[in-house]
N, C-alpha and C positions, 0 to 999 in steps of 0.2 A: 504494500500500500504506500502511496506517496504521502508525505507530510507537508503541511503548509510552511511557507518561509518563516524562519524564526522559531519553529516548533522544536523542542528538544528531540534528540535522536531516540529511536526505540532502543531500549537496553536489551542486550542479548542475555538470556537467562538460562541457567541449567538447574535441574532439580536433582537432589541426591536422596534416594529412597523414594519408592513409588507406591507405598502402602496407602491406607485409607485417608490419612490426613493430607497427603500430597495430592492424590487423585481426586479428593473432594475439595477441601478448603483452599489449598494453594492453587490448584488448577482453576477453580472458580475465580480467585483473585486475579490471576494472570489473564483470564478471559475478560474480566471486567476492565482491565487496564491494557487491552490489546493494542490500543493506539500508542502505548508507551513501552510495551515489552514485546519481545519475540522469544518464545520458548524454543531453544535450539538443541537441547541435549537432556538426557535423563540417565541416571545411574542406579543400578540395583544389582545385587549379587544373585537375586532370584530371576532367572531369565524369563520364566513364564509370567511373573508379575510385571517385569519390565516390558514385555511384549504387549501385555494387556493394557498397560498405561499408554504405550505408544499408539495403540489402536484407538484409544480414547482421545489422546491429545493431538494426533495428526501425524502424517507421514514425514513432515519436515523435522521431526524430533529424532536426532541420532541417539542410538542406544549404546551404553557402555556398562561394563561390569566392574570397573574400578574408577575411583575418583581421580587418581593420578593420570590415567590414560585420557580421561575426559578433559581434565584441565590442560594437559599438554596439547591435545588436538583442537580444542574449541576456544580456550581463553575467553570465557564468558565475562560479562560485566558484573553479573549478580548471580549468586548461588543460593538456592533455597534448600535447606537441609531438614529432612523429616525422618531421620533414622533414629534408632534407640539412643538414649542419652549418653551411654559410654563411648559412642563414636563422635560426639559433637566436637570435642576439643580438637582432636586430630584432623577431622575433616574441615573445620573452620579455619584452622591455622594453614592447612594446605591451600585452601581457596584464597585466603589473604595473600599468601606468598606468591600465588599465581596472578595477583593483581585484581582479584574480584572483591566486591562487597558481599556480605553474607547476611541472610535472614534465616535464623535457625529456630526450630521448635524449642520450647522450654523443656527442661532447664538447659541453658546454654552450656553449662558445665556441671560436673559433679562436685566441685569444691571451689573455694575461693582461690586456692593455688592454681587450679586449671584456668579460672577466669583471668587471673593476672598473666598467665602465659598468653592468652588471647590478646590482652591489652598490649603486651610487648610486641606481638605480631602485628597488631594494628599500627603501632608507632613505626615499626620497621617498614611496613608496606605502604602506609598512607591510606589504606582502606579502612572500612568499618564493619563491625559485626553487631547486628541487632538480634535480640531474642523476641520470639513471638509472645507478646502480652496484649492480645487483641482487645481485652476488656477495657484497656485505657482509651481505646479509640471509639469513634462514633459520637454523634451529637449530644447524647445524654450525658456521657462522662465529661466531655469538654465543657458543657454548660454547668454541671455541678462543680467542677474544679474552678471555673471562673467565679462562681458565686461564693464559694468558700474562701478562695485565695483573696478575693476582693473585699472580704468582710461583710458581704451583703446579708449573710445569715447569722452574723455575730460570731463570737469566738467558739471554735470547736471544743466540746467538753467531754463527751462520752461517745464511744463508738463500739459497734459490734460487727464482726466479720465472720460469716458463716459459710462454710462449704461442707454441707452434709449430704453426701452422695452414697450410692450403694454399688459395691462390686462383689461378685460372687467368686467361688473357688475357680471356676473356669477362666475368669479374667486373669487370675494369678498363675494359671498353668502355663502362660507364656513365659519362657525361661528367664528373660531379663527383668521381669517385673518383681517388685518387692525385695530386690537384692541391692545391697549397698554398692557393690562394684559395678553394677550395670544400670541401675535407676537412680542411685544416690540417696534413696530413702523411700518412704511410703507416701501417703497423701499430702504430707507437708511439702514434698518436692514435686509430686506428680499431679496433684489435683487442686488443693487449696492455694497453691502459689499464684493462680490467676486472680483470686479474690483479694488476697492480702497485698498483691502488687498494686491492684486498683486502690486499696485502702491507703497505701503509702503514697500513691500518686495524688490522692485527694487531700491527705493530711500532712504530707511532708516528712521530714526526718524523724525517725524514731530514736529514742534515747536509751530505753531499758526494756528487757524481756525477762519474764519468769515463765516457766513452762513445765508441763507434764506430757508424757506420751506413753502409749501402751500398745501391746498386741493382745487384743481381746478375742478375736475370732480366727483370723487367717494364719495359715502356716507359712509365714514369711520371715525373712531376716529383719526387716524394718517394721516400723509401727503401722497399725491400721487406724489409729486415731491420735490426734495431738490437740492440746489446748494451750493457749498462751494468754498472759496478761501483759499489756504493753503500755509503756509511758512514752508519749511523743515529746519532741523538743518543745512544742508549743504548750505543753502541760496537759493535753488531752489524754484520757485513759481509754484503753480498748481491750476487748476480748477477741480472740481469734480461735476458731474451731475448725479443724480439718479432719473429716471422717469419711471412710468408705463403708460404714456400718449402718447407714441410715435409710430405711425403706422409703420414707417420704423425702424425696430428694429436693433440695433447694439450694440456691446460691443467694446470699443476702448480705448487703452492707447497710448499716444504719448509723448515721452520725447525728447526734443531738448537739446542736449549737445553741448559743444563748438566745437566738431569735427564731430558730426553726429546727425541725427535724427533717433531714433528707434521707430517703430510703430507696434502695434499689433491690428489687426482688425478681429473680429470673432463674435460669438453670445454666444453659451453655452460651447465652448471648443475650444482649439487651437492646431495646429500642427506647425511644422517648417515653412511651407509655408505661415502661417498667419503673420509671422514677416517680417518686411522690414527695411533695414538699408540704409540710404541716407547720403553719406559723404558730408562734407562741401567742398566748392570749393578748399580750400588749401590742402586737404588731398590727398596724392599720391594714385594712383589706386592700387598699390601693397598692401598698408596698408589696404585699404577698402576691398580688396579681402579676407583678412585674417579674416574678420568678418563673413564670410559665415556660414550658418547653420551647426550644427554638423552632422556627418555622420548618426547617429541613429536618427530616428524620433519617439520620444515617445510622444504621445498625452497627454495633460493635462487631468486628469481623477481621479476618485476614485481609480482605479487600481494603478496608479502611487503613489498616496499618501499612500495607504495601504502598498505598498512595502516598502516605507520609514519608516513607523511605525514598520513593522515587522523586518526590519534591526535594528532599535533601541531596539526593544524588545529582539532580540537575543544578542545584545551588552550590554543590561542592562543600557541604557542611556536614557535621556529625548528625546522623539520623536519630530520631527518637527511639527509645528502647535499647539504647546502647550505652557504653561508657559507664560513668559513675552512677547514673540513675538505675541502670540494670544491675549493677554490682550491689547496690544497696538492698535490692530485693533478695539476692542470693545471700548477702550477709545476714539479713533477717532470718532466713531459713537456717543458716549455720548457728546463729545465736539461739534460736528456738531449740535446736537439737542439743546444743551445749548446756542450756539451762535444764532441759529434760534429763540429760545424762548425769549432770552434776548436782542437781537440786539447788543451784545457786543462781542469783540474778546475773545477767550478762549485759554489759553496756555496749553501745555502739562504738565501733573502732577498737574493741578489745581483742578481737580475733585477728592475730597478725602472724606472719611467718614465725615458726617455732611452736605455735599453739597447735595441738593435734587436731583441733576442729578447723584449722585452716587447710589442712591436707585432705580431710575427709569429713563428711557430715556426721559420721559415728565417732569421731575422735579416734581414740585407740581402743575402742570397744566394739569390734565387729560382731561379737557374739552376744551383744547386749540383751540382757533380760530386763524388761521395764522395771524401774525402781520400785513402783508401787505394787508389783506382782512378784518380786523376787522372793 
């Protein structure tokens, strides 16, 4: 297709991993941004899965069974990674060294140490690696953040962040799930991370975490439920719950500010109608009416996040969902695990090189038995 004069070039994109998340969410995002992207290559070690994806994506997509051979042959501008978590660091670093930017499924890495390896690769290459935190994106989240950051709702005071989902034994029969070395943890890393990333996005820097975690049902190495108490730098207090034991599934964030409560209730994605604002009794109706949803309804999605990354690529600036802001979310996960393992509060910035929880989410306790059940 031809582009109008002055229009940014279409970015040549490769995908690594062609399972459900790539063939669904990532392919839909690329299709939505077809005027800005061209999918040129796909990588998967499973040839049948790779062929099925290429049949779905189109004949123009070259197939490869190794990341290295694809990078050597194609030299894409952007690499989308949807493989199991233990492969993310190696594949992201390889793509950066080849001159590509990266958009990778969560978690970007299994530890802060691995994250800092990627940061070093970014600096050496001049490229950037973003992690998929699609719940930050969309008109509802942007609107809520603007209201909170601008003080329109008053000072944030109390918050609740809830990811209560259900996963059965068949889900954990996939060999890499529920293992420290391949998933990095349980629902704290693989499920609830989306919601508490959005909580951090809305409330800003966290200061202190106290936590508990347990294996109550599943035969896994890592936890199947965790809870945390959080103090934010702005003084707000929050609870965070991450569970895969909950038959009535819901994702919820509630923030009580001095002048209003803002609440998001959804499951795997949100629209404007999933956000609710309840004014305090002293707030005039006209002021509360101004908090209404924006006219455009942009759902939270991979499509919304990819658009933000492409904007950054065109501008030559660091994309959202990368660098220190993405590291802060991973640091929160490490702090929650450290607090759960040790029974002690953990402060922001405490986990540094030399700390066992810098190297791995389980610290030096890979055979952890939850403290409260030992």
